[in-house]
C-alpha positions in Angstrom: -0.3 -0.2 -0.2 1.4 3.2 -0.8 1.6 6.4 1.5 -1.2 7.7 -0.6 -3.8 5.3 -0.6 -2.7 5.3 3.9 -3.2 9.0 3.3 -6.9 8.9 1.9 -7.7 6.7 4.1 -7.1 8.3 7.2 -8.2 11.8 6.0 -11.7 9.9 5.1 -11.5 8.5 8.5 -11.2 11.9 10.2 -13.8 13.6 7.7 -16.8 10.8 8.7 -15.6 10.9 12.1 -16.1 14.3 12.7 -19.5 14.2 10.9 -20.4 11.6 13.3 -19.5 13.4 16.6 -21.0 17.1 14.8 -24.3 14.8 14.2 -24.9 13.7 18.0 -23.8 17.1 19.1 -26.7 18.9 17.2 -28.9 15.9 17.8 -28.5 16.2 21.8 -28.8 18.8 23.9 -29.6 20.3 27.2 -31.8 22.7 28.9 -32.6 24.4 32.1 -35.7 25.5 34.1 -35.8 26.6 37.3 -39.0 26.1 39.6 -40.5 25.1 42.2 -41.4 20.9 42.3 -45.3 20.1 43.3 -44.6 16.2 43.3 -42.2 14.4 43.9 -42.4 10.1 43.2 -40.2 7.1 43.3 -41.4 3.9 41.1 -39.1 0.6 41.3 -39.4 -0.2 37.9 -40.6 2.9 35.5 -39.0 6.3 34.6 -35.5 6.3 36.4 -37.0 5.4 39.7 -37.2 8.9 41.0 -39.0 12.1 39.5 -40.3 15.2 40.0 -42.9 17.4 38.4 -42.5 21.1 37.3 -45.9 22.2 36.5 -44.3 26.0 36.0 -41.8 25.4 34.1 -42.4 22.3 31.7 -39.2 20.7 30.2 -40.7 19.9 26.9 -41.4 23.8 26.1 -37.0 24.2 26.7 -36.1 20.2 24.9 -38.9 19.1 23.0 -37.8 15.8 22.7 -38.7 15.6 26.6 -42.1 14.4 27.5 -44.6 16.7 29.3 -43.7 18.6 32.9 -41.9 15.2 34.3 -38.1 15.1 34.9 -35.9 11.9 36.0 -32.8 11.8 38.4 -31.9 8.1 37.2 -31.8 6.7 40.7 -31.5 3.4 38.7 -28.4 4.1 37.1 -28.8 4.1 34.7 -27.3 7.1 32.7 -25.9 9.0 35.9 -24.3 7.9 39.3 -26.5 6.2 41.5 -24.9 8.2 44.6 -24.8 11.4 42.4 -28.8 10.9 41.0 -29.6 10.4 44.7 -27.7 13.9 45.9 -29.9 15.1 43.0 -32.6 13.9 44.3 -32.4 14.4 47.7 -32.7 18.3 46.8 -34.9 18.2 44.5 -37.0 16.8 47.5 -36.0 19.3 50.2 -37.2 22.1 47.9 -40.5 20.6 47.6 -40.3 20.1 51.8 -39.3 23.5 51.9 -41.4 25.4 49.3 -38.1 26.4 47.7 -37.1 27.0 43.4 -34.2 24.7 41.9 -32.5 24.7 38.7 -32.0 21.6 37.0 -30.0 21.3 33.8 -31.4 17.6 31.9 -30.6 16.1 28.8 -32.3 15.1 25.8 -29.1 12.8 24.8 -31.3 10.7 28.0 -34.5 9.4 28.6 -36.7 7.1 30.9 -39.9 6.0 29.5 -39.3 9.5 27.2 -39.1 12.0 30.7 -35.2 13.5 30.2 -32.3 12.8 32.3 -31.2 15.2 35.0 -27.7 16.6 34.6 -27.3 19.2 38.1 -29.5 20.2 40.4 -29.2 23.6 42.4 -31.5 24.6 45.2 -32.7 27.5 45.2 -32.7 30.6 48.1 
């Protein structure tokens, strides 16, 4: 095999790899909402186990790939580390109990039953 053929193959590979990465970045997105929590739920079999409901700021209005009003924290650890997922959910439970707002960053790249997965939670005063 000559150098020109090898260079062409490497160039083609680089172009395809770059295009694939760019496509994935364009398809998956993150969104953020700031809202009070009006319901929390833990389900052993569905929705990534622990979820919260945000009627005031629908995640779907930020990322159309998300299901209406709910965000999962992925306590079954399919996408997030289990301990981190429970810590995020604990902050949401605290916000619910204290009637505080949270700022949640979530992604539509990963979903449970259509509900987008939280990646960051901040408890607000």
